[in-house]
C-alpha positions in Angstrom: -61.7 -45.2 20.8 -63.8 -44.9 17.6 -65.7 -41.8 16.8 -69.3 -41.3 15.9 -72.7 -41.9 17.4 -73.4 -45.4 18.6 -75.4 -47.0 15.8 -75.4 -50.4 14.0 -72.2 -51.1 12.1 -72.0 -50.7 8.4 -73.9 -53.3 6.6 -76.4 -54.0 9.4 -79.1 -51.4 8.3 -81.4 -53.8 6.5 -84.6 -53.6 8.6 -85.4 -57.3 8.0 -81.9 -58.4 9.1 -82.0 -56.2 12.2 -85.5 -57.4 13.1 -84.5 -61.0 13.0 -81.3 -60.2 14.9 -83.2 -58.5 17.7 -85.5 -61.4 18.1 -82.5 -63.7 18.6 -80.8 -61.2 20.9 -83.8 -61.1 23.3 -83.3 -64.7 24.1 -80.0 -64.4 25.8 -81.9 -62.6 28.7 -84.2 -65.6 28.7 -81.3 -68.0 28.7 -79.1 -66.5 31.5 -82.1 -65.5 33.7 -83.0 -69.1 34.3 -79.6 -69.6 35.9 -79.6 -66.3 37.8 -83.0 -66.9 39.3 -82.9 -70.6 40.2 -79.2 -70.9 41.1 -78.0 -67.4 42.0 -81.1 -66.1 43.8 -82.7 -69.1 45.4 -81.0 -72.4 45.6 -77.2 -72.2 45.5 -76.3 -70.3 48.8 -78.5 -72.3 51.1 -77.4 -75.6 49.6 -73.7 -74.7 49.7 -74.1 -73.8 53.3 -75.5 -77.3 54.0 -72.5 -78.8 52.3 -70.0 -76.6 54.1 -71.6 -77.3 57.4 -71.3 -81.1 56.7 -67.6 -80.6 56.0 -67.1 -78.7 59.2 -69.1 -81.0 61.4 -69.2 -84.5 59.9 -72.0 -86.7 61.1 -74.1 -83.9 62.6 -77.4 -82.5 61.2 -78.0 -79.7 63.7 -76.2 -76.4 64.4 -72.5 -76.4 63.8 -70.1 -74.2 65.8 -66.9 -75.3 64.0 -65.2 -73.4 61.3 -63.6 -74.6 58.1 -59.9 -73.9 57.6 -59.1 -72.2 54.3 -55.5 -71.4 53.8 -55.1 -71.4 57.6 -58.0 -69.0 58.1 -61.2 -70.0 60.0 -64.3 -69.6 57.8 -67.8 -70.1 59.3 -69.8 -72.6 57.1 -72.6 -70.1 56.9 -70.3 -67.5 55.3 -68.8 -69.7 52.6 -71.4 -68.9 50.0 -71.2 -65.2 50.7 -67.5 -65.2 50.4 -67.6 -67.2 47.2 -70.0 -64.8 45.5 -67.9 -61.8 46.8 -64.7 -63.4 45.3 -66.5 -64.0 42.0 -67.8 -60.4 42.0 -64.5 -58.8 42.7 -62.7 -61.0 40.1 -65.3 -60.0 37.5 -64.8 -56.3 38.3 -61.1 -56.7 37.6 -61.4 -58.8 34.4 -64.4 -57.2 32.7 -62.5 -54.2 31.2 -60.1 -56.5 29.5 -63.1 -58.6 28.2 -64.6 -55.5 26.7 -61.3 -54.6 25.0 -61.2 -58.1 23.5 -64.8 -58.0 22.4 -64.3 -54.8 20.6 -61.6 -56.4 18.5 -63.7 -59.4 17.6 -65.2 -59.7 14.1 -68.0 -62.0 15.4 -69.2 -61.0 18.9 -71.9 -63.7 18.8 -69.2 -66.3 18.9 -67.5 -64.7 21.9 -70.9 -64.5 23.6 -71.4 -68.2 23.0 -67.9 -69.1 24.3 -68.5 -67.2 27.6 -72.0 -68.5 28.0 -71.4 -72.1 27.4 -68.3 -72.2 29.7 -70.4 -70.6 32.4 -73.3 -73.0 31.7 -71.0 -76.0 31.9 -70.0 -74.8 35.4 -73.6 -74.3 36.3 -74.6 -77.7 35.0 -71.7 -79.4 36.9 -73.4 -78.2 40.2 -75.4 -81.4 39.9 -72.3 -83.1 41.3 -72.1 -80.7 44.3 -72.7 -83.0 47.3 -71.1 -84.8 50.2 -68.6 -82.4 51.8 -67.3 -80.9 48.6 -67.9 -77.3 49.4 -64.7 -76.3 47.6 -66.3 -77.6 44.3 -69.2 -75.3 44.8 -66.9 -72.3 45.3 -64.9 -73.2 42.2 -68.0 -73.6 40.1 -69.8 -70.5 41.2 -66.7 -68.4 40.6 -66.3 -69.8 37.0 -70.0 -69.4 36.3 -70.2 -65.9 37.7 -67.1 -64.6 35.8 -68.4 -66.1 32.6 -71.9 -64.8 33.1 -70.7 -61.2 33.6 -68.3 -61.5 30.7 -71.1 -62.7 28.4 -73.3 -59.8 29.6 -70.6 -57.3 28.5 -70.7 -58.8 25.0 -74.5 -59.0 25.1 -75.0 -55.4 26.1 -72.6 -54.3 23.4 -74.6 -56.2 20.8 -77.5 -54.0 21.7 -75.8 -51.3 19.6 -75.4 -53.7 16.7 -79.0 -54.9 16.5 -80.9 -51.7 17.0 -80.7 -48.0 16.1 -80.5 -45.5 18.9 -84.2 -44.7 18.7 -85.2 -48.3 19.1 -82.9 -49.2 22.0 -85.3 -48.4 24.9 -87.9 -50.8 23.5 -85.3 -53.4 22.5 -83.6 -53.4 25.9 -87.0 -53.5 27.8 -88.2 -56.5 25.7 -85.0 -58.4 26.5 -85.4 -57.7 30.3 -89.1 -58.7 30.1 -88.3 -62.0 28.4 -85.6 -62.7 31.0 -88.0 -62.3 33.8 -90.5 -64.6 32.1 -87.9 -67.3 31.5 -86.6 -67.0 35.1 -90.1 -67.3 36.4 -90.9 -70.4 34.4 -87.8 -72.3 35.3 -87.9 -71.3 39.0 -91.6 -72.4 39.3 -90.8 -75.8 37.8 -87.8 -76.3 40.0 -89.7 -75.2 43.1 -92.2 -78.0 42.3 -89.3 -80.5 42.1 -87.8 -79.3 45.4 -91.1 -79.2 47.1 -92.2 -82.7 46.0 -89.0 -84.7 45.4 -90.7 -88.0 46.3 -92.9 -87.7 43.2 -89.8 -88.1 41.1 -88.1 -90.7 43.3 -85.6 -88.2 44.6 -84.4 -87.2 48.0 -84.7 -83.5 49.0 -81.0 -83.0 48.4 -81.0 -84.7 45.0 -83.9 -82.5 44.0 -81.9 -79.4 44.8 -78.9 -80.8 42.8 -81.1 -81.7 39.8 -82.6 -78.2 39.9 -79.1 -76.6 40.0 -78.1 -78.7 37.0 -81.3 -77.8 35.1 -80.5 -74.1 35.4 -77.1 -74.7 33.7 -78.7 -76.8 30.9 -81.4 -74.1 30.4 -78.6 -71.4 30.0 -76.7 -73.6 27.6 -79.6 -74.6 25.4 -81.3 -71.2 24.9 -77.9 -69.6 24.2 -78.1 -71.4 20.9 -80.8 -68.9 19.8 -78.8 -65.7 19.9 -75.5 -67.4 18.8 -77.2 -68.9 15.7 -79.5 -66.0 15.1 -76.8 -63.3 15.2 -74.8 -65.1 12.6 -76.8 -63.1 10.0 -75.2 -59.9 11.1 -72.3 -58.9 8.8 -68.8 -59.3 10.3 -67.6 -56.3 12.2 -64.8 -54.6 10.2 -61.5 -54.7 12.1 -60.9 -51.1 11.1 -63.4 -50.0 13.7 -61.6 -51.4 16.7 -59.3 -54.0 15.4 -55.6 -54.7 14.8 -54.2 -53.2 11.6 -53.9 -55.6 8.7 -50.5 -57.4 8.7 -49.9 -56.9 12.4 -47.9 -59.7 14.0 -49.1 -62.1 16.6 -47.5 -60.2 19.5 -49.2 -57.0 18.3 -52.5 -58.8 18.1 -52.1 -60.1 21.7 -51.0 -56.8 23.1 -53.6 -54.7 21.3 -56.5 -55.3 23.7 -54.3 -54.2 26.6 -53.2 -51.1 24.8 -56.8 -50.3 23.8 -58.0 -50.8 27.4 -55.4 -48.3 28.7 -56.4 -45.8 26.0 -60.1 -46.2 27.0 -59.4 -45.7 30.7 -57.4 -42.6 30.0 -59.9 -41.3 27.4 -63.1 -41.8 29.3 -62.6 -38.5 31.0 -63.3 -36.9 27.7 -66.9 -38.1 28.0 -68.2 -36.2 31.0 -71.8 -37.4 30.4 -70.6 -41.0 30.5 -68.9 -40.4 33.9 -72.0 -38.6 35.3 -74.3 -41.4 34.1 -72.1 -44.1 35.6 -71.9 -42.4 39.0 -75.7 -42.1 39.0 -76.3 -45.6 37.9 -73.9 -47.1 40.4 -75.6 -45.3 43.3 -79.2 -46.1 42.4 -78.6 -49.6 41.1 -76.8 -50.4 44.4 -80.0 -49.4 46.2 -82.0 -51.7 43.8 -79.7 -54.7 44.3 -79.7 -54.2 48.1 -83.5 -54.2 48.2 -83.6 -57.4 46.1 -81.0 -59.1 48.2 -82.3 -57.9 51.6 -86.0 -58.5 50.9 -86.0 -62.1 52.0 -84.0 -61.3 55.2 -86.3 -58.4 56.0 -89.4 -60.5 55.3 -88.2 -63.4 57.4 -86.6 -61.6 60.4 -88.6 -58.4 60.7 -92.0 -59.4 59.4 -92.0 -63.1 60.4 -92.9 -64.7 57.0 -92.3 -68.3 56.3 -90.1 -69.7 53.5 -93.1 -70.7 51.4 -94.4 -67.1 51.7 -91.1 -65.7 50.6 -90.9 -68.1 47.6 -94.4 -67.0 46.7 -93.2 -63.4 46.8 -90.2 -64.1 44.5 -92.5 -65.8 42.0 -94.9 -62.9 42.1 -92.1 -60.3 41.5 -90.7 -62.3 38.6 -94.2 -62.6 37.0 -95.0 -58.9 37.4 -91.6 -57.8 36.3 -92.3 -59.2 32.8 -95.1 -56.7 32.2 -93.3 -54.0 34.2 -90.3 -54.0 31.8 -92.6 -53.7 28.8 -94.6 -50.9 30.5 -91.4 -48.9 31.2 -90.3 -49.5 27.6 -93.5 -48.1 26.3 -93.4 -45.1 28.7 -89.9 -44.3 27.6 -91.1 -44.1 24.0 -93.6 -41.4 25.1 -91.8 -39.5 27.9 -88.2 -40.3 27.3 -86.0 -42.9 29.1 -84.4 -40.4 31.5 -87.8 -39.1 32.8 -89.1 -42.6 33.0 -86.2 -43.9 35.1 -86.5 -40.9 37.4 -90.2 -41.8 37.8 -89.1 -45.3 38.6 -86.7 -44.1 41.3 -89.6 -42.2 42.8 -91.6 -45.4 42.9 -88.6 -47.2 44.6 -88.7 -44.5 47.3 -92.4 -45.0 47.7 -91.9 -48.8 48.0 -89.3 -48.3 50.8 -91.6 -45.9 52.7 -94.6 -48.2 52.5 -92.5 -51.3 53.4 -91.2 -49.5 56.5 -94.8 -49.3 57.7 -95.8 -52.9 57.1 -96.7 -54.5 60.5 -95.4 -58.0 61.4 -97.3 -60.8 59.7 -99.2 -58.5 57.2 -98.6 -60.8 54.2 -101.3 -59.3 52.0 -99.7 -55.8 52.3 -96.3 -57.4 51.6 -97.7 -58.9 48.4 -99.0 -55.5 47.2 -95.5 -54.1 47.6 -94.1 -57.1 45.7 -96.3 -56.1 42.8 -94.9 -52.5 42.9 -91.4 -53.9 43.0 -92.1 -56.1 40.0 -93.4 -53.2 38.0 -90.4 -51.0 38.7 -87.6 -53.6 39.0 -86.9 -54.6 35.4 -87.9 -51.3 33.8 -85.4 -49.1 35.6 -82.5 -51.4 34.8 -83.5 -52.0 31.2 -83.8 -48.3 30.5 -80.5 -47.6 32.2 -78.8 -50.0 29.8 -80.4 -48.4 26.8 -79.6 -44.9 28.0 -75.9 -45.8 28.4 -75.8 -47.3 24.9 -76.6 -43.8 23.6 -73.4 -42.4 25.1 -70.8 -44.9 23.9 -68.8 -44.4 20.7 -68.8 -46.9 17.8 -66.0 -49.4 18.1 -65.7 -49.2 21.9 -69.2 -50.4 22.9 -68.0 -53.5 24.7 -65.2 -51.6 26.4 -67.7 -49.0 27.7 -70.2 -51.6 28.7 -67.4 -53.5 30.5 -66.9 -50.3 32.6 -70.7 -50.3 33.2 -70.7 -53.9 34.4 -67.4 -53.7 36.3 -68.4 -50.6 38.1 -71.7 -52.2 39.1 -70.0 -55.2 40.5 -67.2 -53.3 42.1 -69.6 -51.2 44.2 -72.5 -53.7 44.7 -71.3 -54.5 48.2 -71.8 -50.9 49.5 -75.6 -51.1 49.9 -75.5 -54.5 51.6 -72.7 -53.3 53.9 -74.7 -50.2 54.8 -77.8 -52.2 55.4 -76.0 -54.7 57.6 -74.1 -52.0 59.6 -77.3 -50.0 60.3 -79.2 -53.1 61.3 -76.4 -54.2 63.7 -76.1 -50.7 65.3 -79.8 -50.2 65.7 -80.9 -53.8 66.4 -83.6 -53.5 63.8 -84.0 -54.0 60.1 -86.4 -51.1 59.7 -83.9 -48.3 60.2 -81.6 -50.2 57.8 -84.4 -50.2 55.2 -85.0 -46.5 55.7 -81.3 -45.8 55.2 -81.5 -47.2 51.6 -83.5 -44.1 50.7 -80.2 -42.3 50.4 -79.2 -44.4 47.4 -82.3 -43.6 45.5 -82.4 -39.9 46.3 -78.7 -39.4 45.6 -78.8 -41.5 42.5 -81.8 -39.6 41.2 -80.2 -36.3 41.8 -77.1 -37.4 40.0 -79.2 -38.7 37.1 -80.8 -35.3 36.6 -77.4 -33.8 35.9 -76.8 -36.1 32.9 -77.4 -34.5 29.5 -78.2 -37.4 27.2 -78.4 -35.2 24.1 -75.0 -33.6 24.8 -73.5 -37.1 25.5 -74.8 -38.6 22.3 -73.6 -35.5 20.4 -70.2 -35.7 22.0 -69.9 -39.4 21.1 -70.8 -38.4 17.5 -68.3 -35.6 17.3 -65.3 -36.9 19.2 -62.3 -38.0 17.3 -60.0 -40.9 18.4 
């Protein structure tokens, strides 16, 4: 692992070059959030369930009590999408550390970003062909798209260290998150109009869903051009930072990422603040992801809201999150990122407490809580990314961010599992919601034990 504080690489200190690079970098959040929001959050799982049910019970449109046979195992149609996303998540957790090792040995990270993004976007666009009883096609495409998305995010997060100095990363990261929420909101709003009024475009309801899925892939592909082309202006990364020595043979070049990954995994123990931060982040981020995932189930089953009310909620959260991310970035500049994130976790705790008390059918109170979630959602995650960037050594940015992403995906099932178990044992979603307080309280306490200044100093002073 390289030594020194995480700062832009040699030759990238020209303010004008960095300013243009940052503007291009922001747009990858805009690009991939269109896919994440439209496909990953709203449309894919329900539609794949319809396709899987059609395969299990041909010719029926009502409830289906038959299972699909997958490698001799019975799989309920309603579980296919969940299992597909779980498979993609676990596969990502295994592969991402290797992706990070490869990215740190690349002269041109923006090209690697484009390769992952466009491969994933191609899979997302191909979802327009998901129909009939081809549920297996949906599983294949979502696995490819998810693995490529998470791989591209490792490279994207590492590029944060190339386009901004440490003092600018809170603001830079927050602006990227904000732009992502805005892009996700705009595409989702357009696609919901298509799905809600398919006849206006001469489409059936199912065709409208498939067109919307395909549009999310095209959005991702088209706007990825902005960072890939804009980041060309950054000077090439010197191979001496994290590359293969000059004159090394082909075999050495192929084996180098594996050796570097092993070195990083062994050496990460030398960075105790990195380990402490990752533990804190994995705990409180699991709480955040569970709230986001479970909100629609809670709203529908516990509070009795309709699908249109839940869609309105999603759009409101997306719209407010744009300003919330910018607000948190500004607050971090005044109070520090760590204090701001701790304040954000306190707001998450308040959201859960208030949501617990919302009576059934009280949609106006639910929308007030959606505003609070929008304010705090993007800000806490954006600042977590920028805080972590302060702790990683030069030359190993992508490797460390791969641990950040892989750890997040490797543990992201814990919150949903706990939520489901408590709901099953108690027969109510309210105690399950209350249990999520543990993730925010424990995560906040762990975060207070992270010494950012010591971590940055250690990254600066450590030798390979």
